[in-house]
C-alpha positions in Angstrom: -30.3 48.4 -77.1 -27.6 49.4 -78.9 -24.9 52.1 -78.5 -26.4 55.2 -80.1 -24.5 58.0 -82.4 -24.3 60.8 -81.2 -22.1 62.8 -82.7 -21.4 64.2 -86.5 -18.7 65.7 -88.5 -18.4 66.9 -91.5 -14.2 69.0 -92.6 -12.6 69.7 -95.5 -10.1 72.4 -96.6 -12.3 75.2 -96.4 -14.4 75.1 -93.3 -16.1 78.6 -93.4 -17.1 77.6 -97.4 -18.3 73.9 -95.6 -20.3 75.6 -93.4 -22.1 78.2 -95.9 -22.8 75.6 -98.3 -25.0 73.0 -95.7 -26.3 76.3 -93.7 -27.6 77.8 -96.5 -28.9 74.4 -98.1 -30.3 72.8 -95.2 -31.1 76.0 -93.2 -29.0 75.0 -90.3 -27.5 77.6 -87.7 -23.5 77.1 -88.0 -22.0 78.8 -84.8 -18.3 78.7 -85.5 -17.9 82.0 -82.3 -14.4 80.4 -80.8 -11.2 79.5 -80.7 -10.3 77.0 -83.1 -13.8 78.4 -85.7 -15.0 74.9 -85.3 -18.8 75.1 -86.7 -20.9 73.6 -83.6 -24.2 72.3 -86.1 -27.7 72.5 -84.7 -29.7 70.6 -87.6 -33.1 71.4 -85.9 -34.9 71.7 -82.8 -35.1 68.5 -81.6 -35.3 64.6 -82.3 -31.9 65.4 -84.1 -28.2 64.0 -83.8 -26.5 67.9 -84.1 -22.6 67.9 -85.3 -19.4 70.2 -86.3 -18.5 71.6 -89.6 -14.8 72.2 -89.9 -11.5 73.2 -91.5 -8.7 70.1 -91.6 -5.3 70.0 -91.6 -3.5 70.4 -95.3 -2.3 67.3 -94.7 -5.8 65.1 -93.8 -8.4 64.1 -96.3 -12.0 65.8 -95.8 -13.7 63.7 -94.5 -17.6 62.5 -93.0 -17.6 61.2 -89.4 -19.2 60.2 -86.7 -19.5 59.3 -83.1 -20.7 56.4 -81.0 -21.7 56.4 -77.2 -19.8 54.4 -74.9 -19.4 53.6 -71.3 -15.8 52.7 -71.4 -13.5 54.2 -74.0 -10.6 51.9 -73.7 -12.2 48.5 -73.3 -14.5 49.6 -76.6 -10.5 50.2 -78.5 -9.6 46.7 -76.5 -12.7 45.4 -78.3 -12.3 47.0 -82.0 -9.1 46.4 -82.0 -9.3 42.1 -81.0 -11.9 42.0 -83.9 -9.4 43.4 -87.0 -9.8 47.0 -86.5 -7.0 49.3 -84.9 -6.7 52.5 -83.1 -6.4 56.1 -84.8 -6.7 58.1 -81.3 -6.5 56.9 -78.3 -8.9 58.4 -75.6 -8.3 61.9 -75.5 -10.1 64.8 -73.1 -12.8 67.3 -74.4 -13.0 70.2 -71.8 -15.9 70.3 -70.7 -17.6 67.9 -72.7 -16.0 64.5 -72.4 -13.5 62.4 -74.8 -13.5 60.8 -77.2 -11.0 58.4 -79.1 -10.9 57.2 -82.9 -10.8 53.8 -84.6 -10.5 52.6 -88.5 -12.7 49.3 -89.0 -11.5 46.4 -90.7 -12.3 47.8 -94.1 -10.4 51.3 -93.3 -13.1 53.6 -92.4 -12.0 56.3 -89.2 -15.5 56.3 -86.4 -14.9 58.2 -83.4 -16.0 57.1 -80.3 -17.6 59.6 -77.1 -17.4 58.8 -73.7 -19.9 62.1 -71.8 -18.9 64.0 -68.2 -22.0 62.9 -67.5 -21.9 59.4 -67.5 
């Protein structure tokens, strides 16, 4: 069986506006009550992939990203680099959840990898 997509993110220059846009349009529940104002989006009660909506840095471009669950971040980054991709963000901790990394595929699309603390 393949590696599952487990999270997605939407970023833009006005995070609060994006959070309102998606919440009102699709009836998503978005909780941004945290120090980073990162909007944790709950899209439905079950059988869905939830995500986050946030404000990007002024120097970054707005983006849509998805994250793939893997059991070994560095192993996958090594394989990605061998196949013509490149590491964008090395393995980095997400306190209380796990760790993530990001890569660019051969066409430049940036995709995330995620490893849970529960693995």
